[in-house]
FIPA-879502 format. One record per residue (C-alpha): x, y, z; residue in three letters. Coordinates in Angstrom, 3 decimals, always signed. Layout:
BEGIN
@x: X; y: Y; z: Z; residu: ALA
...
***
This chain:
BEGIN
@x: +58.244; y: -29.912; z: +52.105; residu: MET
@x: +56.829; y: -29.582; z: +55.637; residu: PRO
@x: +53.210; y: -30.667; z: +55.870; residu: GLN
@x: +50.629; y: -28.943; z: +58.015; residu: ARG
@x: +47.349; y: -30.663; z: +58.799; residu: GLU
@x: +44.283; y: -28.482; z: +58.352; residu: ALA
@x: +41.977; y: -28.693; z: +61.355; residu: THR
@x: +38.418; y: -27.679; z: +61.917; residu: GLY
@x: +39.462; y: -25.113; z: +64.529; residu: GLN
@x: +41.514; y: -22.939; z: +62.173; residu: ASP
@x: +39.408; y: -23.480; z: +59.047; residu: MET
@x: +37.258; y: -20.475; z: +57.983; residu: PRO
@x: +33.642; y: -20.703; z: +56.939; residu: HIS
@x: +33.367; y: -22.700; z: +53.727; residu: GLU
@x: +34.283; y: -20.570; z: +50.747; residu: LEU
@x: +33.477; y: -21.138; z: +47.113; residu: SER
@x: +34.087; y: -19.598; z: +43.736; residu: GLY
@x: +35.152; y: -15.973; z: +43.675; residu: THR
@x: +35.273; y: -15.708; z: +47.482; residu: SER
@x: +37.827; y: -18.510; z: +47.739; residu: LEU
@x: +39.971; y: -17.140; z: +44.908; residu: ARG
@x: +39.963; y: -13.675; z: +46.443; residu: ASN
@x: +40.792; y: -15.028; z: +49.897; residu: ALA
@x: +43.769; y: -16.969; z: +48.528; residu: ILE
@x: +44.985; y: -13.943; z: +46.548; residu: SER
@x: +44.802; y: -11.767; z: +49.650; residu: ASN
@x: +46.684; y: -14.361; z: +51.710; residu: ALA
@x: +49.479; y: -14.702; z: +49.128; residu: MET
@x: +49.879; y: -10.914; z: +48.875; residu: ALA
@x: +49.897; y: -10.521; z: +52.657; residu: ARG
@x: +52.609; y: -13.144; z: +53.164; residu: ILE
@x: +54.815; y: -11.581; z: +50.483; residu: LYS
@x: +54.343; y: -8.125; z: +51.963; residu: ARG
@x: +54.907; y: -9.242; z: +55.546; residu: GLU
@x: +57.963; y: -11.421; z: +55.029; residu: TYR
@x: +59.576; y: -9.968; z: +51.904; residu: TYR
@x: +59.042; y: -6.280; z: +52.587; residu: GLY
@x: +57.166; y: -5.625; z: +49.334; residu: LYS
@x: +53.780; y: -6.829; z: +48.209; residu: GLY
@x: +52.579; y: -7.346; z: +44.639; residu: PRO
@x: +50.678; y: -4.662; z: +42.739; residu: SER
@x: +48.051; y: -7.244; z: +41.808; residu: ARG
@x: +47.310; y: -10.883; z: +42.626; residu: THR
@x: +45.045; y: -13.300; z: +40.768; residu: ARG
@x: +44.223; y: -16.867; z: +41.775; residu: THR
@x: +42.882; y: -19.631; z: +39.537; residu: PHE
@x: +41.471; y: -22.890; z: +40.899; residu: VAL
@x: +41.124; y: -25.986; z: +38.713; residu: TYR
@x: +39.980; y: -28.894; z: +40.854; residu: GLY
@x: +43.079; y: -29.988; z: +42.788; residu: ARG
@x: +45.302; y: -27.285; z: +41.255; residu: ILE
@x: +45.628; y: -23.775; z: +42.715; residu: VAL
@x: +47.727; y: -21.184; z: +40.863; residu: ILE
@x: +48.338; y: -17.659; z: +42.153; residu: SER
@x: +49.980; y: -15.039; z: +39.936; residu: VAL
@x: +51.480; y: -12.017; z: +41.698; residu: LEU
@x: +52.476; y: -9.005; z: +39.579; residu: ASP
@x: +55.417; y: -6.642; z: +40.238; residu: ASP
@x: +57.021; y: -8.544; z: +43.108; residu: VAL
@x: +60.701; y: -7.619; z: +42.672; residu: LEU
@x: +62.213; y: -5.312; z: +45.277; residu: THR
@x: +64.396; y: -2.334; z: +44.220; residu: PRO
@x: +67.512; y: -4.356; z: +45.081; residu: VAL
@x: +66.335; y: -7.300; z: +42.975; residu: GLU
@x: +65.515; y: -5.006; z: +40.051; residu: LEU
@x: +69.024; y: -3.550; z: +40.243; residu: THR
@x: +70.534; y: -7.056; z: +40.291; residu: LEU
@x: +68.381; y: -8.047; z: +37.323; residu: LYS
@x: +69.477; y: -5.014; z: +35.301; residu: ARG
@x: +73.080; y: -5.876; z: +36.192; residu: GLY
@x: +72.768; y: -9.385; z: +34.763; residu: GLY
@x: +72.356; y: -11.123; z: +38.146; residu: ARG
@x: +68.934; y: -12.658; z: +37.525; residu: SER
@x: +70.221; y: -16.114; z: +38.526; residu: ALA
@x: +71.138; y: -14.768; z: +41.969; residu: LEU
@x: +67.676; y: -13.276; z: +42.400; residu: VAL
@x: +66.108; y: -16.605; z: +41.440; residu: ARG
@x: +68.270; y: -18.547; z: +43.919; residu: ARG
@x: +67.361; y: -16.123; z: +46.687; residu: THR
@x: +63.676; y: -16.444; z: +45.917; residu: ARG
@x: +63.890; y: -20.249; z: +45.932; residu: LEU
@x: +65.617; y: -20.133; z: +49.319; residu: ALA
@x: +62.786; y: -17.901; z: +50.542; residu: PHE
@x: +60.284; y: -20.462; z: +49.237; residu: GLU
@x: +61.959; y: -23.272; z: +51.206; residu: ASP
@x: +61.860; y: -21.256; z: +54.418; residu: ILE
@x: +58.272; y: -20.065; z: +53.922; residu: MET
@x: +56.754; y: -23.269; z: +52.487; residu: ALA
@x: +54.827; y: -24.123; z: +55.634; residu: GLU
@x: +53.399; y: -20.596; z: +55.872; residu: THR
@x: +52.185; y: -20.615; z: +52.259; residu: PHE
@x: +50.774; y: -24.145; z: +52.381; residu: THR
@x: +49.197; y: -23.507; z: +55.778; residu: GLY
@x: +47.125; y: -20.670; z: +54.352; residu: GLU
@x: +45.983; y: -22.759; z: +51.398; residu: ILE
@x: +44.997; y: -25.630; z: +53.687; residu: GLU
@x: +43.158; y: -23.275; z: +56.043; residu: ARG
@x: +41.191; y: -21.664; z: +53.223; residu: LEU
@x: +40.403; y: -24.775; z: +51.157; residu: THR
@x: +40.125; y: -27.405; z: +53.896; residu: GLY
@x: +42.283; y: -29.663; z: +51.689; residu: ALA
@x: +45.826; y: -30.901; z: +52.288; residu: ARG
@x: +48.638; y: -29.567; z: +50.109; residu: VAL
@x: +50.534; y: -32.474; z: +48.548; residu: LEU
@x: +53.033; y: -30.380; z: +46.578; residu: ALA
@x: +54.012; y: -26.715; z: +46.328; residu: TYR
@x: +56.433; y: -24.746; z: +44.204; residu: HIS
@x: +57.100; y: -21.058; z: +43.647; residu: SER
@x: +58.958; y: -19.445; z: +40.786; residu: GLN
@x: +59.880; y: -15.960; z: +39.662; residu: ILE
@x: +59.393; y: -14.607; z: +36.132; residu: VAL
@x: +61.389; y: -11.535; z: +35.125; residu: PHE
@x: +59.755; y: -10.207; z: +31.954; residu: ASP
@x: +57.061; y: -9.424; z: +32.880; residu: PRO
@x: +57.889; y: -9.192; z: +36.601; residu: ASP
@x: +55.739; y: -11.723; z: +38.458; residu: MET
@x: +55.796; y: -14.629; z: +40.900; residu: ALA
@x: +53.787; y: -17.793; z: +40.321; residu: ILE
@x: +52.718; y: -19.939; z: +43.279; residu: GLU
@x: +51.504; y: -23.464; z: +42.435; residu: VAL
@x: +49.775; y: -25.856; z: +44.837; residu: PHE
@x: +48.541; y: -29.423; z: +44.275; residu: VAL
@x: +45.843; y: -30.529; z: +46.742; residu: LEU
@x: +44.676; y: -33.952; z: +47.883; residu: ASP
@x: +41.136; y: -33.211; z: +46.708; residu: ARG
@x: +39.326; y: -30.554; z: +44.637; residu: PRO
@x: +39.090; y: -27.175; z: +46.306; residu: ALA
@x: +35.869; y: -26.297; z: +44.491; residu: LEU
@x: +32.941; y: -28.350; z: +43.301; residu: ALA
@x: +32.657; y: -28.589; z: +39.494; residu: PRO
@x: +30.850; y: -25.556; z: +38.081; residu: SER
@x: +30.057; y: -26.552; z: +34.518; residu: GLY
@x: +32.201; y: -26.888; z: +31.415; residu: THR
@x: +35.170; y: -24.571; z: +30.941; residu: HIS
@x: +34.936; y: -22.393; z: +27.870; residu: ARG
@x: +37.030; y: -22.855; z: +24.737; residu: ASP
@x: +37.016; y: -26.650; z: +24.945; residu: GLY
@x: +38.536; y: -27.156; z: +21.485; residu: ARG
@x: +41.292; y: -24.633; z: +22.093; residu: LEU
@x: +42.131; y: -26.159; z: +25.470; residu: ARG
@x: +42.288; y: -29.651; z: +23.963; residu: ALA
@x: +44.532; y: -28.451; z: +21.118; residu: ALA
@x: +46.881; y: -26.733; z: +23.568; residu: LEU
@x: +47.108; y: -29.852; z: +25.731; residu: ALA
@x: +47.820; y: -32.029; z: +22.680; residu: ASP
@x: +50.567; y: -29.650; z: +21.543; residu: ALA
@x: +52.269; y: -29.776; z: +24.940; residu: MET
@x: +52.148; y: -33.582; z: +24.993; residu: ILE
@x: +53.623; y: -33.795; z: +21.500; residu: ARG
@x: +56.520; y: -31.409; z: +22.165; residu: ILE
@x: +57.458; y: -33.029; z: +25.478; residu: VAL
@x: +57.293; y: -36.530; z: +24.007; residu: ARG
@x: +59.287; y: -35.505; z: +20.926; residu: GLU
@x: +62.153; y: -33.924; z: +22.839; residu: HIS
@x: +62.108; y: -35.869; z: +26.111; residu: TRP
@x: +61.310; y: -39.360; z: +24.875; residu: GLY
@x: +58.326; y: -39.686; z: +27.201; residu: LYS
@x: +55.128; y: -37.728; z: +27.355; residu: GLY
@x: +52.794; y: -37.184; z: +30.303; residu: PRO
@x: +50.031; y: -39.683; z: +31.025; residu: THR
@x: +47.476; y: -36.870; z: +31.006; residu: ARG
@x: +47.422; y: -33.167; z: +30.142; residu: ALA
@x: +44.946; y: -30.336; z: +30.556; residu: LYS
@x: +45.113; y: -26.704; z: +29.473; residu: ALA
@x: +43.290; y: -23.645; z: +30.801; residu: TYR
@x: +43.006; y: -20.176; z: +29.271; residu: VAL
@x: +42.439; y: -17.285; z: +31.660; residu: GLU
@x: +42.781; y: -13.582; z: +30.846; residu: GLU
@x: +46.412; y: -13.213; z: +29.717; residu: ARG
@x: +47.486; y: -16.692; z: +30.797; residu: PHE
@x: +47.620; y: -20.216; z: +29.437; residu: VAL
@x: +48.195; y: -22.872; z: +32.119; residu: PHE
@x: +49.072; y: -26.385; z: +30.946; residu: CYS
@x: +49.082; y: -29.165; z: +33.543; residu: VAL
@x: +50.962; y: -32.334; z: +32.551; residu: LEU
@x: +50.657; y: -35.306; z: +34.911; residu: GLU
@x: +53.322; y: -37.990; z: +35.467; residu: GLU
@x: +55.893; y: -36.577; z: +33.018; residu: PRO
@x: +59.006; y: -38.080; z: +34.649; residu: LEU
@x: +61.203; y: -40.611; z: +32.900; residu: THR
@x: +62.363; y: -43.718; z: +34.764; residu: THR
@x: +65.732; y: -42.096; z: +35.465; residu: VAL
@x: +64.096; y: -38.919; z: +36.801; residu: GLU
@x: +61.729; y: -40.898; z: +39.002; residu: ARG
@x: +64.701; y: -42.843; z: +40.407; residu: THR
@x: +66.515; y: -39.572; z: +41.151; residu: LEU
@x: +63.420; y: -38.083; z: +42.782; residu: ALA
@x: +62.907; y: -41.205; z: +44.927; residu: ASP
@x: +66.511; y: -40.809; z: +46.098; residu: SER
@x: +65.885; y: -37.223; z: +47.211; residu: GLY
@x: +67.501; y: -35.567; z: +44.176; residu: GLU
@x: +64.458; y: -33.499; z: +43.221; residu: THR
@x: +66.598; y: -30.369; z: +42.771; residu: ASP
@x: +68.637; y: -32.156; z: +40.099; residu: VAL
@x: +65.483; y: -33.177; z: +38.240; residu: VAL
@x: +64.043; y: -29.665; z: +38.517; residu: ARG
@x: +67.233; y: -28.048; z: +37.165; residu: ARG
@x: +67.291; y: -30.537; z: +34.313; residu: LEU
@x: +63.701; y: -29.788; z: +33.369; residu: ARG
@x: +64.186; y: -26.009; z: +33.584; residu: LEU
@x: +67.314; y: -26.070; z: +31.425; residu: GLU
@x: +65.545; y: -28.287; z: +28.897; residu: PHE
@x: +62.649; y: -25.835; z: +28.798; residu: HIS
@x: +65.005; y: -22.922; z: +28.097; residu: GLU
@x: +66.313; y: -24.782; z: +25.030; residu: LEU
@x: +62.886; y: -25.449; z: +23.503; residu: VAL
@x: +60.680; y: -22.725; z: +24.992; residu: ASP
@x: +60.384; y: -21.043; z: +21.591; residu: ARG
@x: +58.731; y: -24.187; z: +20.210; residu: GLN
@x: +56.219; y: -24.199; z: +23.059; residu: PHE
@x: +55.533; y: -20.494; z: +22.528; residu: ALA
@x: +55.063; y: -20.871; z: +18.756; residu: GLU
@x: +52.412; y: -23.530; z: +19.288; residu: GLN
@x: +50.538; y: -21.364; z: +21.782; residu: VAL
@x: +50.750; y: -18.342; z: +19.483; residu: GLU
@x: +49.473; y: -20.334; z: +16.512; residu: ALA
@x: +46.517; y: -21.733; z: +18.467; residu: LEU
@x: +45.506; y: -18.586; z: +20.375; residu: THR
@x: +46.383; y: -15.959; z: +17.759; residu: GLY
@x: +48.149; y: -13.943; z: +20.474; residu: ARG
@x: +51.819; y: -13.255; z: +21.095; residu: ARG
@x: +53.556; y: -15.024; z: +23.984; residu: VAL
@x: +55.383; y: -12.490; z: +26.140; residu: LEU
@x: +56.889; y: -15.072; z: +28.495; residu: ALA
@x: +56.752; y: -18.815; z: +29.036; residu: CYS
@x: +57.849; y: -20.684; z: +32.107; residu: HIS
@x: +58.084; y: -24.245; z: +33.380; residu: CYS
@x: +57.532; y: -25.511; z: +36.922; residu: GLN
@x: +57.551; y: -29.039; z: +38.279; residu: ILE
@x: +56.378; y: -30.555; z: +41.559; residu: VAL
@x: +56.824; y: -34.059; z: +42.909; residu: PHE
@x: +54.599; y: -36.624; z: +44.652; residu: ASP
@x: +52.397; y: -36.217; z: +42.718; residu: PRO
@x: +54.577; y: -35.543; z: +39.682; residu: ASP
@x: +53.096; y: -32.626; z: +37.751; residu: VAL
@x: +54.755; y: -30.426; z: +35.129; residu: LEU
@x: +53.314; y: -26.946; z: +34.575; residu: PHE
@x: +53.833; y: -24.958; z: +31.385; residu: GLU
@x: +52.747; y: -21.362; z: +31.931; residu: ILE
@x: +52.442; y: -18.729; z: +29.201; residu: PHE
@x: +51.844; y: -14.988; z: +29.521; residu: VAL
@x: +50.050; y: -13.533; z: +26.487; residu: LEU
@x: +49.777; y: -10.031; z: +25.132; residu: ASP
@x: +46.482; y: -8.203; z: +25.431; residu: GLU
@x: +43.744; y: -9.477; z: +23.076; residu: PRO
@x: +43.065; y: -7.522; z: +19.933; residu: GLY
***
C-alpha cells in the first residue's frame, strides 16, 4: 500500500473526540461521492486508540444493486477491491492529515445485506488520548474470549491479543497477530491476497458460529457478520451488524 507522510503543513488544527470522528466521516463520504459517483446515506466513524473504523451505509450504485440482484455479488466485490487499490493513497492521506498519525495498514470491504462499506485503518500511534473506561467491560471481555476460542479451535492458532467494542448496532472485534507460520511466510513473500482469500473463505464456513456467540452474549440478532484482515501489523477484524435493541 502506498504510504504518505503526514506533514505539519497539511495537518489541520488538532481535533479530538467527536470533532475528529465527524471529520473522518465527512472525508470518507466525500471521497466516495467524488470518485465513485454516489455517496453514502450515512457515515459513522469509531476510533479505538490505533484503530479507526468508518461504516458507510447505502453505498451501492444502481448498477451494483442490479448486479447483486442478478447473483453477481462477487463481481461487485472485485470491482470495489480494485477501487480500493487505486484509491488507497487518497483514503490514507485523509486519515493521516486528520489524525497526524501514519497509516500502517488499510483495508476496505463491502457488505451486501445490509448495504454498507467498512473502511479500516491501523495507525502507528493512538489517534485520541484515552478518555476513560469503555462501557460494558464484562460483555466486551466475553466477546473477545469467544472470538479467540473459535479462531483457535478451527484455525489451530489463536491471536496473541483480542479486544471487542460495542457501538450502536455494531460489534467490532480486533484480533492481533492471528497468522499461522504458513500464512506469515506467504505474506512475507508478497502473497497477502492468497492469505486474505483463505481467511475470508474460512470465515464464510464458520460465520454462523461467530454470530451465535455474539447473539448469545448480546441478546440481539446478528444481521450480518464480516471478516477483514490487514498485514504489517497483522490484525484480524470480526465485524457484526446487530438488529435494533429491544
